C-alpha positions as CSV (number, residue, x, y, z in Angstrom):
1,M,-21.4,-18.7,9.7
2,N,-22.3,-15.1,8.7
3,K,-23.6,-14.2,5.3
4,C,-24.2,-10.9,3.4
5,Y,-27.8,-10.0,2.3
6,Q,-28.9,-7.2,0.0
7,F,-32.3,-5.7,0.9
8,R,-34.7,-3.2,-0.5
9,A,-37.4,-1.5,1.9
10,K,-39.3,1.6,2.8
11,N,-38.3,3.7,5.8
12,A,-40.8,5.7,8.1
13,F,-41.0,8.5,5.5
14,N,-42.1,6.0,2.8
15,R,-38.8,6.3,0.9
16,K,-37.1,3.6,-0.9
17,V,-34.0,2.2,0.8
18,K,-31.4,-0.1,-0.7
19,S,-28.6,-1.4,1.5
20,T,-26.7,-4.5,2.7
21,I,-26.7,-6.3,6.1
22,I,-24.7,-9.2,7.4
23,A,-26.5,-11.9,9.4
24,K,-26.4,-15.6,10.3
25,N,-29.3,-16.4,7.9
26,K,-32.2,-14.8,6.0
27,S,-34.5,-14.9,9.0
28,D,-31.9,-13.2,11.2
29,A,-31.3,-10.6,8.4
30,F,-35.1,-9.8,8.3
31,E,-35.3,-9.5,12.1
32,K,-32.4,-7.0,12.0
33,I,-33.9,-5.0,9.3
34,Y,-37.4,-5.0,10.8
35,Q,-35.9,-3.6,14.1
36,Q,-34.7,-0.6,12.1
37,E,-38.5,0.2,11.4
38,Y,-38.4,-0.6,7.7
39,D,-41.4,-2.0,5.8
40,N,-42.0,-3.8,2.5
41,I,-38.6,-5.7,3.0
42,K,-37.2,-7.7,0.1
43,I,-34.1,-9.7,0.8
44,S,-31.7,-11.4,-1.5
45,R,-28.2,-13.1,-1.0
46,Q,-25.1,-11.1,-1.8
47,F,-21.9,-12.9,-2.2
48,Q,-18.6,-11.3,-1.1
49,T,-16.2,-14.3,-1.9
50,F,-13.4,-12.1,-3.1
51,S,-14.0,-9.1,-0.8
52,K,-10.8,-7.5,0.6
53,I,-10.5,-5.3,3.7
54,K,-9.1,-2.0,2.6
55,E,-6.6,-0.2,4.8
56,N,-9.0,2.8,4.8
57,E,-11.7,0.7,6.3
58,I,-9.5,-0.1,9.3
59,N,-8.6,3.5,9.6
60,I,-12.3,4.5,9.7
61,F,-13.0,1.8,12.2
62,L,-10.3,3.1,14.6
63,N,-11.5,6.7,14.2
64,Y,-15.1,5.8,15.1
65,F,-13.8,3.5,17.9
66,A,-11.9,6.4,19.4
67,S,-14.7,8.8,19.0
68,L,-17.3,6.5,20.6
69,L,-15.0,5.8,23.6
70,A,-14.4,9.6,24.0
71,V,-18.1,10.2,24.6
72,K,-18.0,7.5,27.5
73,I,-19.8,4.6,25.6
74,P,-18.7,1.3,27.2
75,L,-16.1,-0.7,25.3
76,K,-18.4,-3.7,24.6
77,N,-21.2,-1.6,23.4
78,T,-18.9,0.3,21.1
79,I,-17.6,-2.8,19.6
80,T,-21.2,-4.1,19.0
81,I,-22.2,-0.8,17.4
82,L,-19.3,-0.7,15.1
83,K,-19.8,-4.4,14.1
84,N,-23.4,-3.6,13.1
85,Q,-22.4,-0.9,10.9
86,Q,-20.1,-3.0,8.7
87,K,-20.9,-3.9,5.1
88,N,-17.8,-5.9,4.5
89,I,-18.3,-9.5,5.8
90,K,-14.6,-10.2,6.5
91,L,-14.3,-7.0,8.7
92,F,-17.6,-7.9,10.3
93,N,-16.3,-11.4,11.2
94,W,-12.9,-9.9,12.5
95,I,-14.8,-7.4,14.8
96,E,-17.2,-10.2,15.8
97,N,-14.3,-12.3,17.0
98,I,-13.0,-9.4,19.0
99,E,-16.5,-9.0,20.5
100,T,-16.6,-12.7,21.5
101,D,-13.2,-12.5,23.3
102,L,-14.3,-9.4,25.1
103,H,-17.3,-11.1,26.4
104,S,-15.2,-14.1,27.4
105,G,-13.2,-11.9,29.7
106,F,-10.2,-11.0,27.6
107,S,-8.9,-7.4,27.5
108,L,-9.1,-5.3,24.2
109,S,-5.3,-5.7,23.7
110,Q,-5.5,-9.5,24.2
111,S,-8.5,-9.7,22.0
112,L,-6.5,-8.0,19.2
113,K,-3.6,-10.3,19.8
114,N,-5.9,-13.2,19.4
115,N,-7.1,-11.7,16.1
116,Q,-4.0,-10.0,14.9
117,L,-4.9,-9.4,11.1
118,F,-5.1,-5.7,10.6
119,I,-3.6,-4.2,13.7
120,T,0.3,-4.2,14.2
121,Y,2.1,-5.4,17.3
122,Q,3.2,-1.8,18.0
123,E,-0.4,-0.6,18.1
124,I,-1.4,-3.5,20.2
125,L,1.3,-2.6,22.7
126,M,0.2,0.9,22.9
127,I,-3.4,-0.1,23.5
128,E,-2.3,-2.5,26.1
129,I,-0.6,0.3,28.1
130,A,-3.4,2.7,27.4
131,E,-5.9,0.3,29.0
132,K,-3.9,0.4,32.2
133,S,-3.5,4.3,32.1
134,G,-7.1,4.9,31.2
135,N,-6.5,7.0,28.1
136,L,-7.6,4.4,25.5
137,D,-9.6,6.9,23.4
138,L,-6.7,9.3,23.2
139,V,-4.2,6.6,22.1
140,L,-6.7,5.2,19.5
141,Q,-7.0,8.6,18.0
142,K,-3.3,9.0,17.7
143,I,-3.0,5.5,16.2
144,A,-5.8,6.3,13.7
145,K,-4.2,9.7,12.8
146,N,-0.9,8.1,12.3
147,R,-2.4,5.4,9.9
148,D,-4.3,8.1,8.0
149,N,-1.1,9.9,7.4
150,Q,0.6,6.7,6.1
151,T,-2.4,5.8,4.0
152,A,-2.6,9.2,2.5
153,L,1.1,9.0,1.5
154,R,0.8,5.6,0.0
155,K,-2.3,6.8,-2.1
156,K,-0.2,9.7,-3.3
157,I,2.6,7.4,-4.4
158,K,0.1,5.1,-6.2
159,K,-1.6,8.0,-7.9
160,I,1.7,9.4,-9.2
161,L,3.0,6.0,-10.4
162,F,-0.4,5.3,-12.2
163,Y,0.2,8.0,-14.8
164,P,3.6,6.6,-16.0
165,V,2.3,3.1,-16.0
166,F,-0.7,4.2,-18.1
167,I,1.5,6.1,-20.6
168,L,3.9,3.0,-20.9
169,V,1.0,0.8,-21.6
170,I,-0.4,3.0,-24.3
171,S,3.1,3.5,-25.8
172,L,3.6,-0.4,-25.9
173,T,0.2,-0.9,-27.3
174,L,1.0,1.6,-30.2
175,S,4.3,-0.1,-30.8
176,L,2.7,-3.5,-31.0
177,L,0.1,-2.2,-33.5
178,L,2.8,-0.8,-35.6
179,L,4.7,-4.1,-35.5
180,L,1.5,-6.1,-36.3
181,F,-0.1,-4.0,-39.1
182,I,2.5,-1.4,-40.5
183,V,5.8,-3.3,-40.5
184,P,4.4,-6.3,-42.5
185,V,3.2,-3.8,-45.2
186,F,6.9,-2.5,-45.5
187,S,8.0,-6.0,-45.4
188,D,6.2,-6.8,-48.6
189,I,7.6,-3.7,-50.3
190,Y,11.2,-4.7,-49.7
191,Q,11.9,-7.5,-52.2
192,D,15.5,-8.5,-51.0
193,P,15.6,-8.8,-47.2
194,S,19.2,-9.7,-47.2
195,K,20.1,-6.0,-48.4
196,L,18.1,-4.4,-45.6
197,P,19.8,-2.6,-42.7
198,L,20.1,-4.6,-39.5
199,I,17.6,-2.4,-37.6
200,T,15.0,-3.1,-40.3
201,K,15.7,-6.9,-40.4
202,S,15.2,-6.9,-36.5
203,L,11.8,-5.1,-36.8
204,I,10.7,-7.5,-39.5
205,L,11.8,-10.6,-37.5
206,I,10.0,-9.2,-34.3
207,A,6.9,-8.5,-36.3
208,N,6.9,-12.1,-37.8
209,I,7.3,-13.6,-34.3
210,I,4.5,-11.5,-32.8
211,H,2.2,-12.2,-35.8
212,N,2.8,-16.0,-36.0
213,H,3.0,-16.6,-32.2
214,W,0.6,-14.0,-30.6
215,I,-1.5,-16.4,-28.8
216,V,1.4,-18.0,-27.1
217,L,3.0,-14.7,-26.4
218,C,-0.4,-13.4,-24.8
219,L,-0.5,-16.5,-22.5
220,I,3.1,-16.0,-21.5
221,T,2.5,-12.3,-20.8
222,I,-0.8,-13.0,-18.7
223,M,1.0,-15.9,-16.8
224,G,4.0,-13.6,-16.2
225,V,1.9,-10.8,-14.7
226,F,0.1,-13.2,-12.4
227,F,3.3,-14.8,-11.4
228,I,5.0,-11.5,-10.6
229,K,1.8,-10.5,-8.7
230,Y,2.0,-13.8,-6.7
231,L,5.7,-13.4,-6.0
232,Y,5.1,-9.7,-4.8
233,Q,2.2,-10.8,-2.5
234,Q,3.5,-14.1,-1.2
235,T,7.4,-13.8,-1.0
236,T,9.5,-11.3,1.0
237,M,12.6,-12.1,-1.1
238,F,11.0,-10.7,-4.3
239,K,10.0,-7.5,-2.5
240,R,13.6,-7.1,-1.2
241,I,15.1,-7.7,-4.6
242,L,12.7,-5.2,-6.2
243,M,13.6,-2.7,-3.5
244,K,17.2,-3.1,-4.1
245,V,16.8,-2.5,-7.8
246,I,14.6,0.7,-7.6
247,S,17.0,2.0,-4.9
248,I,19.6,2.4,-7.5
249,I,17.8,5.4,-8.8
250,P,18.9,8.4,-6.7
251,N,15.7,10.2,-6.3
252,I,13.8,7.2,-5.4
253,K,16.5,6.1,-3.0
254,N,16.0,9.5,-1.3
255,I,12.3,9.0,-1.1
256,I,12.7,5.4,0.5
257,V,15.2,6.8,3.1
258,T,12.9,9.7,4.0
259,N,9.7,7.5,4.1
260,R,11.6,5.0,6.2
261,S,12.8,7.6,8.8
262,V,9.3,9.2,8.9
263,F,7.6,5.9,9.6
264,F,10.2,5.0,12.3
265,C,10.1,8.4,14.1
266,E,6.2,8.6,13.9
267,Y,5.7,5.2,15.6
268,L,8.6,5.5,17.9
269,S,7.4,8.9,19.3
270,L,3.8,7.7,19.5
271,M,5.0,4.7,21.6
272,L,7.2,6.8,23.8
273,N,4.3,9.1,24.4
274,S,2.2,6.1,25.3
275,K,4.8,5.3,28.0
276,V,6.4,2.3,26.2
277,S,10.0,2.1,27.3
278,F,12.6,3.2,24.8
279,T,14.2,-0.2,24.3
280,N,10.8,-2.1,24.0
281,A,9.6,0.5,21.5
282,I,12.7,0.0,19.3
283,A,12.2,-3.8,19.6
284,T,8.6,-3.7,18.2
285,F,10.1,-2.8,14.8
286,L,11.7,-6.2,14.5
287,N,10.0,-8.2,11.9
288,K,11.4,-11.3,10.1
289,D,8.8,-10.8,7.3
290,D,9.7,-7.2,6.6
291,F,10.9,-6.9,3.0
292,D,13.2,-3.8,4.0
293,K,16.2,-5.9,5.1
294,D,18.3,-2.8,5.6
295,F,15.8,-1.3,8.1
296,Q,15.8,-4.6,10.0
297,I,19.6,-4.6,10.2
298,Q,19.5,-1.1,11.5
299,I,17.0,-2.0,14.2
300,N,19.2,-4.8,15.3
301,I,22.3,-2.4,15.4
302,I,20.3,0.0,17.5
303,L,19.2,-2.6,20.0
304,E,22.7,-4.0,20.4
305,S,24.2,-0.5,20.8
306,L,21.7,0.3,23.5
307,E,22.4,-2.9,25.4
308,R,26.1,-2.0,25.3
309,G,25.5,1.5,26.6
310,I,26.0,3.3,23.3
311,S,23.7,6.2,22.7
312,F,20.9,6.1,20.2
313,S,22.4,8.8,18.0
314,K,25.7,6.9,17.6
315,S,23.9,3.7,16.4
316,I,22.1,5.3,13.5
317,D,23.3,4.7,10.0
318,E,22.8,7.8,7.7
319,T,22.4,5.7,4.6
320,I,19.4,3.9,6.0
321,L,17.6,6.6,8.3
322,G,19.3,9.7,6.9
323,Y,21.9,12.1,8.3
324,D,19.4,14.7,9.7
325,L,18.0,12.1,12.1
326,I,21.5,11.7,13.7
327,T,21.6,15.4,14.5
328,I,18.0,15.3,16.1
329,A,18.9,12.2,17.9
330,E,22.0,13.7,19.4
331,I,19.9,16.7,20.7
332,A,17.3,14.2,22.1
333,D,20.0,12.1,23.8
334,Q,21.3,15.2,25.5
335,T,17.9,16.6,26.6
336,N,16.2,13.2,27.2
337,S,13.4,14.4,25.0
338,H,13.1,11.6,22.3
339,A,9.4,11.6,22.0
340,T,9.1,15.4,21.3
341,M,12.1,15.7,19.0
342,L,11.2,12.6,17.0
343,K,7.6,13.7,16.5
344,Q,8.9,17.1,15.3
345,Y,11.4,15.5,13.0
346,A,8.7,13.2,11.6
347,T,6.3,16.1,10.9
348,E,9.1,18.2,9.1
349,K,10.3,15.2,7.1
350,S,6.8,14.4,6.2
351,E,6.4,17.7,4.4
352,K,9.8,17.1,2.6
353,L,8.6,13.7,1.6
354,H,5.6,15.1,-0.1
355,Y,7.8,17.5,-2.0
356,Q,10.1,14.8,-3.1
357,I,7.2,12.7,-4.5
358,D,6.0,15.8,-6.3
359,L,9.4,16.4,-7.7
360,L,9.6,12.7,-8.9
361,S,6.3,13.1,-10.7
362,Q,7.6,16.2,-12.5
363,I,10.8,14.3,-13.5
364,L,8.9,11.2,-14.7
365,E,6.8,13.1,-17.2
366,P,9.5,14.3,-19.6
367,L,11.4,11.1,-19.0
368,L,8.4,9.1,-20.3
369,M,8.1,11.3,-23.3
370,V,11.8,10.5,-24.2
371,I,11.2,6.8,-23.7
372,I,8.0,6.9,-25.9
373,G,9.6,9.0,-28.5
374,S,12.6,6.6,-28.7
375,L,10.4,3.7,-28.9
376,I,8.2,4.9,-31.7
377,G,11.3,6.7,-33.4
378,F,13.2,3.4,-33.4
379,I,10.3,1.7,-35.2
380,L,9.9,4.4,-37.8
381,I,13.6,4.8,-38.5
382,G,13.9,1.0,-39.0
383,L,11.0,1.2,-41.6
384,Y,12.2,4.1,-43.5
385,M,16.0,3.6,-43.4
386,P,15.9,1.3,-46.6
387,I,14.2,4.1,-48.4
388,F,16.7,6.7,-47.2
389,N,19.5,4.4,-48.4
390,L,17.9,3.9,-51.7
391,G,17.7,7.6,-52.2
392,S,21.4,8.1,-51.3
393,N,22.4,5.6,-54.0
394,F,21.2,7.9,-56.9
């Protein structure tokens, strides 16, 4: 079993070096470090129990994999070189399993199938065909570039969503502070609660519940957050419900449709350029665990239509993949240039997708200001309404 070790040493220039290395045991780690011509080696165990493999790490692995193959380094040597460069023990073990299968006589595509954790079935199929055609390095470069584009898009979406979530958390925190410390002061001022307006009574009631049961409410909130996180990570149904809910918002629905069509066209064109047959390429999108149920329904419709002799363009649902794709698909059907046309469409729509995301961020900012203002304003109006009513009675 591999373990992660942290070491301090001095290199050939007598400079201090601090890094990590993965080895079977401490002696193995010392031997590996010594072979790198380090002196004054001090080793300690480093635990990575909860380490996760980031998508970016897989993308980097594929990029370097393609680059090493491009300079004619043998496949097995390439895998060994990449394995020894890893600092994440889970990624190290995954590459080591692939290396073991390669030495056992399996092909790269079969080794990836045996260890299908981070590479999709579509990518494995392209690698399998590339092995036969002898252009494995080119196909890996295309796969890596495609994954880089998808990762960059997801990072952009997360970055945009972080700001509104942060602002909402701050506004809710301020509201809670008002309910805990300011509302009780006003509650003591108002002697006869029965004569208070409904909004003020509601605020005082909420403040009393929070003040008297804050421990229980905190526990419920924490458990609720972890439960929702568990549902999101472990259940497909929850993701499908969440997607249906957020699809109600027009701008977000447009982003979902555009992102769906970009993903579909990018991978489809990539597989077609890798000489995967059209029907087989479409079939690779079938996935019972995919939370995008509408997309899976669309893929089934396309496959059934192709089997019945109906053209690709006629089987596309504009509400799922967009109307523009139907036009491009019609041209592709007529000219038999699906790979070229779909790649061009994906490139153009990717630019539009970035624009839609930027537009969403500009819409969210004033919308958040309205929500925050309404929330704080509701509390302040509820607090001062009895005073306003008292003044109107004179």
